[in-house]
C-alpha positions as CSV (number, residue, x, y, z in Angstrom):
1,M,0.1,0.1,-0.1
2,Y,2.6,2.6,1.1
3,D,5.0,2.2,-1.9
4,A,2.1,3.1,-4.1
5,F,1.1,6.1,-1.8
6,S,4.5,7.3,-1.1
7,N,4.7,9.8,-3.9
8,D,1.3,11.4,-2.5
9,Y,1.9,11.2,1.2
10,D,3.5,14.6,1.7
11,R,0.7,16.0,-0.2
12,F,-1.6,14.2,1.9
13,V,-0.4,15.6,5.2
14,N,0.0,19.2,6.3
15,W,3.5,18.9,7.7
16,P,4.1,22.4,8.8
17,A,0.9,22.3,10.8
18,R,1.5,18.9,12.3
19,L,5.0,19.4,13.1
20,A,4.2,22.6,14.8
21,F,1.5,20.8,16.8
22,E,3.4,17.6,17.8
23,L,7.1,18.6,18.1
24,P,6.8,20.6,21.4
25,F,5.6,17.5,23.3
26,I,8.1,15.0,21.6
27,E,10.8,17.4,22.3
28,D,9.8,17.7,26.0
29,Q,9.9,14.0,26.4
30,L,13.4,13.7,24.9
31,R,14.7,16.4,27.0
32,R,13.9,14.2,29.9
33,L,16.8,12.0,28.8
34,Q,20.5,12.4,29.2
35,P,22.7,11.3,26.4
36,G,24.9,8.3,26.6
37,A,28.2,10.2,26.9
38,P,28.8,13.8,28.1
39,G,28.2,16.2,25.3
40,A,26.9,13.8,22.7
41,P,23.7,14.4,21.1
42,I,20.7,12.2,22.1
43,R,20.4,9.2,19.6
44,I,16.9,8.7,18.3
45,L,15.4,6.0,16.0
46,D,12.3,6.7,14.2
47,A,11.3,3.3,13.7
48,A,8.3,3.9,11.3
49,C,9.8,7.0,9.7
50,G,7.5,7.3,6.5
51,T,9.0,10.2,4.3
52,G,11.3,11.4,7.1
53,Q,9.5,14.5,8.1
54,H,9.8,14.0,11.8
55,A,13.4,12.8,11.5
56,L,14.4,15.8,9.5
57,A,12.7,18.2,12.0
58,L,14.4,16.7,15.1
59,A,17.9,16.4,13.3
60,K,17.5,20.3,12.6
61,K,17.1,20.8,16.4
62,G,20.5,18.9,17.0
63,F,19.4,15.2,17.7
64,A,21.2,12.4,16.1
65,V,18.3,10.7,14.1
66,S,18.2,7.6,12.2
67,G,15.0,6.5,10.3
68,A,13.6,3.3,9.1
69,D,10.6,2.0,7.7
70,L,9.1,-1.1,5.9
71,S,8.1,0.7,2.6
72,E,10.8,1.0,0.0
73,G,8.8,3.9,-1.6
74,M,8.7,5.8,1.7
75,I,12.4,5.5,2.3
76,A,13.1,6.8,-1.2
77,R,11.1,9.8,-0.3
78,A,12.8,10.2,2.9
79,R,16.2,10.3,1.2
80,E,15.0,12.8,-1.3
81,N,13.6,14.9,1.5
82,S,16.8,14.7,3.4
83,S,18.9,15.6,0.4
84,A,16.7,18.5,-0.4
85,A,17.1,19.8,3.0
86,G,21.0,19.4,2.7
87,M,21.0,16.9,5.4
88,E,22.5,13.4,5.7
89,I,20.2,11.2,7.8
90,P,20.7,7.4,7.6
91,F,17.5,5.8,6.5
92,A,17.0,2.3,6.1
93,V,14.3,-0.1,4.7
94,A,13.5,-2.3,7.6
95,G,10.4,-3.6,9.4
96,F,9.9,-3.8,13.0
97,D,11.0,-7.6,12.9
98,S,14.3,-6.8,11.4
99,L,15.4,-3.7,13.3
100,A,17.4,-5.9,15.9
101,G,19.5,-7.3,12.9
102,L,20.2,-3.8,11.4
103,Y,21.3,-2.0,14.8
104,P,23.2,-3.3,17.8
105,P,21.7,-3.6,21.1
106,E,21.5,-0.4,23.2
107,S,22.1,1.9,19.9
108,F,19.6,4.5,21.0
109,D,18.4,6.8,23.8
110,A,15.0,7.1,22.3
111,L,12.7,5.3,19.8
112,L,9.8,6.7,18.3
113,C,6.9,4.7,16.5
114,L,4.4,7.4,15.3
115,G,1.6,7.7,12.9
116,N,-0.5,4.7,13.9
117,S,2.2,2.4,12.8
118,L,2.2,-0.5,15.3
119,P,-1.3,-1.5,14.4
120,H,0.1,-2.8,11.1
121,L,1.4,-5.8,13.2
122,I,-1.7,-8.0,12.9
123,S,-1.2,-10.5,15.8
124,R,-0.6,-10.1,19.3
125,P,2.7,-12.1,19.3
126,N,4.0,-9.8,16.5
127,L,3.2,-6.9,18.7
128,G,5.0,-8.3,21.6
129,A,8.0,-9.2,19.7
130,A,8.1,-5.6,18.3
131,L,8.0,-4.2,21.6
132,S,10.7,-6.4,23.0
133,A,12.7,-5.6,19.9
134,F,12.5,-2.0,20.9
135,A,13.7,-2.5,24.3
136,R,16.8,-4.2,23.0
137,L,17.5,-1.3,20.8
138,L,17.3,1.1,23.8
139,R,20.0,1.5,26.4
140,P,18.9,1.3,30.1
141,G,16.6,4.2,30.9
142,G,16.0,4.7,27.3
143,L,12.6,6.3,26.2
144,L,9.9,4.7,24.1
145,L,7.2,7.0,22.4
146,V,4.3,5.5,20.6
147,Q,1.4,7.2,18.9
148,N,-1.6,5.3,17.8
149,R,-5.1,5.9,17.1
150,N,-7.5,5.4,20.2
151,F,-8.8,2.1,19.0
152,D,-10.7,1.9,22.3
153,A,-13.1,4.6,20.9
154,V,-12.8,3.4,17.3
155,L,-14.1,0.0,18.4
156,A,-16.7,1.2,20.7
157,R,-18.3,3.5,18.2
158,Q,-17.4,1.6,15.1
159,E,-16.0,4.7,13.7
160,R,-15.3,4.1,9.9
161,W,-14.7,7.7,8.4
162,M,-11.7,10.0,8.9
163,D,-11.5,13.7,7.8
164,P,-11.1,14.0,4.0
165,Q,-7.8,15.8,2.9
166,S,-7.0,17.8,-0.3
167,D,-4.3,19.3,-2.2
168,R,-3.8,21.4,-5.4
169,S,-0.5,21.8,-7.0
170,E,0.9,21.9,-10.5
171,D,-2.7,22.1,-11.9
172,T,-3.5,18.9,-10.4
173,D,-6.3,18.5,-7.7
174,R,-6.3,15.5,-5.3
175,V,-8.8,14.4,-2.6
176,F,-7.9,11.6,0.0
177,I,-10.7,9.9,1.7
178,R,-9.9,7.3,4.4
179,F,-12.2,4.8,6.0
180,Y,-12.2,1.6,7.8
181,D,-13.9,-1.8,7.1
182,F,-14.5,-3.9,10.1
183,R,-13.8,-7.5,9.4
184,P,-15.3,-10.5,11.2
185,D,-11.8,-11.7,12.1
186,G,-11.4,-8.6,14.2
187,L,-9.0,-6.9,11.9
188,I,-9.5,-3.6,10.0
189,S,-9.2,-3.0,6.4
190,F,-7.7,0.6,6.2
191,N,-8.8,2.1,2.9
192,I,-7.4,5.4,1.2
193,L,-9.3,6.6,-1.8
194,T,-7.5,9.0,-3.8
195,L,-9.5,11.3,-6.4
196,R,-7.4,13.0,-9.0
197,R,-8.0,15.3,-11.9
198,E,-5.5,17.3,-13.8
199,K,-6.2,20.9,-15.5
200,L,-9.9,20.6,-14.5
201,G,-10.4,17.4,-16.5
202,E,-12.4,14.4,-15.4
203,W,-11.8,12.8,-11.9
204,K,-9.9,9.6,-11.7
205,Q,-9.8,7.3,-8.7
206,T,-7.5,4.7,-7.1
207,I,-7.8,3.1,-3.8
208,T,-5.2,1.4,-1.7
209,T,-5.8,-1.0,1.3
210,T,-4.0,-2.5,4.1
211,L,-4.8,-4.3,7.4
212,L,-4.7,-3.2,10.9
213,R,-5.1,-4.9,14.1
214,P,-6.7,-2.4,16.7
215,Q,-4.6,-2.2,19.7
216,T,-6.4,-1.1,23.0
217,R,-4.8,0.6,26.0
218,A,-5.1,-2.3,28.2
219,E,-3.0,-4.6,25.5
220,L,-0.3,-1.8,24.7
221,V,0.4,-1.3,28.4
222,E,0.4,-5.0,29.4
223,L,2.6,-6.0,26.5
224,A,5.0,-2.8,27.0
225,G,5.4,-3.8,30.7
226,R,6.2,-7.3,29.5
227,A,8.9,-5.8,27.3
228,S,10.7,-4.3,30.2
229,F,9.2,-0.7,30.0
230,E,8.2,0.9,33.2
231,E,6.6,4.1,34.5
232,I,4.3,4.0,31.5
233,E,2.2,7.1,30.8
234,I,-0.7,7.3,28.4
235,F,-1.8,10.6,26.8
236,G,-4.7,11.3,24.5
237,S,-2.6,13.4,21.7
238,L,0.8,14.5,21.0
239,D,-0.1,17.8,22.5
240,G,0.2,16.0,25.9
241,S,-3.6,16.1,26.7
242,P,-5.0,13.5,29.1
243,F,-6.2,10.2,27.7
244,D,-10.0,9.9,27.5
245,P,-10.9,6.2,26.3
246,Q,-14.3,7.5,24.8
247,N,-13.3,10.7,23.2
248,S,-9.4,10.9,22.5
249,G,-8.4,10.8,18.9
250,N,-5.1,9.1,19.7
251,L,-3.4,7.0,22.2
252,V,0.2,8.2,23.1
253,L,2.4,5.8,25.1
254,V,5.4,6.9,26.9
255,G,7.5,4.3,28.7
256,W,11.1,4.0,30.0
257,N,13.4,1.0,29.4
258,G,13.9,-0.4,32.9
259,K,14.4,2.4,35.4
260,P,14.8,5.8,33.9
261,A,18.2,7.3,34.0
262,T,16.9,10.6,34.9
263,S,14.1,11.8,37.0
264,T,10.8,11.7,35.2
265,A,9.6,15.1,36.7
266,S,9.8,17.6,33.8
């Protein structure tokens, strides 16, 4: 799905607005860390980096960032974005199950998994294995930050439709419509319908689909704890708002790999 969608992804997301909203909270969490060596930058792995926009924004702020994503198309775009910004961020094509073979243990001070990426793991054992792999990649006291949709609310309300997005550039109009289909096996088909027309011509449409497994707060907290993460906090958004299982749009999990190296008081 994401290889086919990679060329449109940066049109689909309003990155200036999104980063302005999300980065203050992410940076606040990262500042709670101390680097592994005096004077060294905080080392971050963006484990589902997409087109690299979070990684680029954090690298510009002085963090040492690496990025990985399962989609070759997304990584190709991330490398293009990095080059256009005059930066050299190491991006790699890798799924959650291959990260441990790509990086040595304790390579990072923080690991980010943003953009509702973890639910692409469509079994509970795969989710547990990914969280354990994250813990191995983090040094003791390292930080894990996950951003998912709030599937407690999605499941309770059977919420299918998300707000449409649109873009106009180079005489081309695009409209992106996202919706879920709830399957009998408990999985969700995540669909993106793209409408496109050039120079006010006829609209053409394509649809891409992938499977998600809805992860509830209870399951994420349980499996993160089993993977050695402690002092787990749950937020309702990347603005740091409290989590409301009935109304929050997101579920943001912050956890520490074993005992935190620094006080968690901000």
